[in-house]
C-alpha positions as CSV (number, residue, x, y, z in Angstrom):
1,X,7.4,13.0,1.2
2,X,5.0,10.3,-0.2
3,X,2.5,9.1,2.4
4,X,-0.2,6.4,2.3
5,X,-3.1,7.1,4.6
6,X,-5.6,4.4,5.5
7,X,-8.9,5.8,6.7
8,X,-8.6,9.1,5.0
9,X,-12.3,9.9,4.9
10,X,-13.0,9.3,8.6
11,X,-12.9,12.0,11.4
12,X,-9.3,11.5,12.4
13,X,-8.1,10.5,8.9
14,X,-9.5,13.6,7.3
15,X,-7.7,15.8,9.8
16,X,-4.5,14.0,9.2
17,X,-5.0,14.3,5.5
18,X,-5.5,18.0,5.7
19,X,-2.3,18.4,7.8
20,X,-0.3,16.3,5.3
21,X,-1.6,18.4,2.4
22,X,-0.8,21.6,4.3
23,X,2.8,20.4,4.8
24,X,3.1,19.7,1.1
25,X,3.2,15.9,1.1
26,X,2.0,13.7,-1.7
27,X,-0.7,11.5,-0.3
28,X,-2.3,8.2,-1.4
29,X,-5.6,8.4,0.5
30,X,-7.2,5.0,1.1
31,X,-10.8,4.6,2.2
32,X,-13.8,2.3,1.8
33,X,-15.6,5.1,0.1
34,X,-13.0,7.2,-1.8
35,X,-15.6,9.7,-3.0
36,X,-15.7,10.9,0.6
37,X,-12.0,11.9,0.5
38,X,-11.4,15.6,0.3
39,X,-10.1,16.6,-3.1
40,X,-6.6,18.2,-3.2
41,X,-4.1,18.4,-6.1
42,X,-1.5,16.3,-4.3
43,X,-4.0,13.6,-3.2
44,X,-4.7,10.4,-5.0
45,X,-7.9,8.7,-3.6
46,X,-8.0,4.9,-3.7
47,X,-10.7,2.4,-2.5
48,X,-9.9,-0.4,-0.1
49,X,-11.7,-2.0,2.9
50,X,-9.5,-2.5,6.0
51,X,-11.4,-5.6,6.8
52,X,-10.3,-7.2,3.6
53,X,-6.6,-8.0,4.4
54,X,-6.0,-9.7,1.0
55,X,-7.1,-6.5,-0.8
56,X,-4.9,-4.4,1.5
57,X,-1.9,-6.7,0.8
58,X,-2.3,-6.2,-2.9
59,X,-2.7,-2.4,-2.6
60,X,0.3,-2.0,-0.3
61,X,2.5,-4.1,-2.7
62,X,1.4,-1.8,-5.6
63,X,2.1,1.3,-3.5
64,X,5.5,0.1,-2.5
65,X,6.5,-0.6,-6.1
66,X,5.0,2.7,-7.4
67,X,6.6,4.8,-4.7
68,X,10.0,3.1,-5.1
69,X,10.1,1.3,-1.7
């Protein structure tokens, strides 16, 4: 499954990310500071600020088109 995870570098987000990876999912991990996202083969780190709704709208539109939604 392809999953987009917002907040992937935070306490809860990093735990969720590890669980998704352990279950074999492809993850687009989104965080304000993508360099803090744990590196995994099936993880693509992207930068976005949840407080910037226009930026999130653009990112989600790109994700939907690239994931075939």
